[in-house]
N, C-alpha and C positions, 0 to 999 in steps of 0.2 A: 822779601828778606826781612823786613821789619816785623812782619807777622811771625815769622819763625823765631826771631829774637825774643818777641813777647812770649811765645809759647815756652821757650827754654827758661826765660826768667820766671814765669809763673810756675813752671814745673819745679824749679829750684826752690822757690818760696814754699811750695806745697810740701816738698820733701823735708825742708828745714822745719816746717811746722809739724809734720808727722813724726819726725825723728824722736823728739822727747817723749811723745805719746807712746811710741813703740818701745822705748827704753823702759817706761814705767811698767809695761806689761811683760 
């Protein structure tokens, strides 16, 4: 369960990091 939570958290962080980059393009 903890591993799944970490996956979701890291995925959200990744998406939030990529979002501004995608908006620039």
